[in-house]
C-alpha positions in Angstrom: -32.3 -78.5 -35.9 -31.2 -75.0 -36.6 -29.5 -76.1 -39.8 -32.1 -78.7 -40.8 -33.7 -76.8 -43.6 -32.6 -74.9 -46.7 -32.4 -71.6 -45.0 -30.6 -72.8 -41.9 -28.2 -74.9 -43.9 -26.9 -71.7 -45.4 -26.5 -69.7 -42.2 -25.7 -72.2 -39.4 -22.4 -73.7 -38.9 -20.9 -76.8 -37.2 -22.9 -77.5 -34.0 -19.5 -77.9 -32.2 -18.6 -74.3 -33.0 -17.7 -72.6 -29.7 -19.9 -69.6 -30.7 -22.9 -71.7 -29.9 -21.7 -72.5 -26.3 -20.9 -68.8 -25.8 -24.3 -67.8 -27.0 -26.0 -70.4 -24.8 -24.0 -69.1 -21.7 -25.2 -65.5 -22.4 -28.8 -66.6 -22.8 -28.7 -68.8 -19.7 -27.4 -65.9 -17.6 -30.3 -63.6 -18.7 -33.6 -64.1 -16.9 -35.4 -62.5 -19.8 -34.3 -65.2 -22.1 -35.9 -68.6 -22.1 -35.0 -71.6 -24.2 -37.6 -74.3 -24.4 -37.3 -77.8 -25.8 -40.0 -80.3 -26.6 -39.2 -84.0 -25.9 -40.6 -87.2 -27.1 -39.4 -90.5 -25.8 -36.4 -88.8 -24.2 -35.3 -87.1 -27.4 -35.4 -83.4 -28.2 -37.8 -83.0 -31.1 -38.4 -79.2 -31.0 -37.1 -75.9 -29.6 -37.7 -72.2 -29.4 -36.3 -69.1 -27.8 -38.6 -66.7 -25.9 -37.4 -63.2 -25.0 -39.3 -60.9 -22.7 -38.8 -57.3 -23.7 -39.6 -54.3 -21.5 -41.0 -51.4 -23.4 -42.2 -47.8 -23.2 -44.8 -47.8 -26.0 -48.3 -49.1 -25.4 -48.3 -47.6 -21.9 -45.1 -49.4 -20.9 -46.2 -52.8 -22.0 -43.8 -55.7 -22.1 -43.9 -58.0 -25.1 -42.5 -61.4 -25.9 -40.4 -62.3 -28.9 -40.5 -65.9 -30.2 -37.4 -66.8 -32.2 -35.6 -69.9 -33.5 -38.6 -72.2 -33.6 -37.6 -75.6 -34.9 -39.3 -79.0 -35.0 -37.3 -82.0 -36.1 -38.2 -82.9 -39.7 -39.5 -86.4 -38.8 -41.7 -84.9 -36.1 -43.5 -82.1 -38.1 -47.2 -82.4 -38.4 -47.7 -84.1 -35.0 -48.6 -81.0 -32.9 -45.1 -80.3 -31.5 -44.9 -76.8 -32.9 -48.4 -76.0 -31.8 -47.5 -77.1 -28.2 -44.3 -75.1 -28.2 -46.0 -71.9 -29.4 -48.8 -72.4 -26.9 -46.3 -72.8 -24.1 -44.6 -69.6 -25.3 -47.9 -67.7 -25.3 -48.8 -69.0 -21.9 -45.4 -68.1 -20.5 -45.5 -64.6 -22.0 -48.9 -64.0 -20.4 -47.6 -65.3 -17.0 -44.6 -62.8 -17.4 -47.1 -60.0 -17.8 -46.6 -59.5 -21.5 -49.4 -57.9 -23.5 -48.2 -59.0 -26.9 -46.3 -61.9 -28.5 -44.5 -61.3 -31.7 -42.3 -63.2 -34.1 -40.8 -62.9 -37.5 -40.6 -65.6 -40.2 -38.7 -65.6 -43.4 -40.7 -64.6 -46.5 -40.0 -67.9 -48.1 -41.5 -70.0 -45.3 -45.0 -70.1 -46.6 -45.9 -73.2 -44.6 -44.8 -71.4 -41.4 -46.9 -68.4 -42.3 -50.0 -70.6 -42.6 -49.1 -72.3 -39.3 -48.7 -69.0 -37.4 -51.9 -67.5 -38.9 -53.8 -70.7 -37.9 -52.7 -69.9 -34.3 -54.0 -66.4 -34.5 -50.9 -64.4 -35.4 -51.4 -61.6 -38.0 -48.9 -60.1 -40.3 -49.6 -56.5 -39.2 -46.1 -55.0 -39.6 -43.2 -55.1 -42.0 -40.0 -56.5 -40.5 -36.6 -55.1 -41.6 -33.1 -56.3 -40.8 -29.7 -54.8 -41.3 -26.8 -57.3 -41.4 -23.7 -56.2 -39.5 
């Protein structure tokens, strides 16, 4: 699912690449990293990563970062993404987070509407530096 769109197709590689297994092992060993999957009829139809981040700002508030949200192409529009995001929000709240944040590529206008419909607001400018 990571490579199943125009952006992912240009940055994701072969799913059998050992780099994915290494990354999964690191995530699995870190209690602040959660990988969620949505299943329908025994098949994975969606996924996301939730990271709980401790912080000093905002009076020491923890926050949650949602990343790598994907819903299988043939399952979009059926509420799977909404359920995944709601799960992430509920889990972040249960973990004591006071804020949930995410980034989405500028070109993903459908995703922007989706997140705004869930109450997210584009309040900051995100910046990245490739290494």
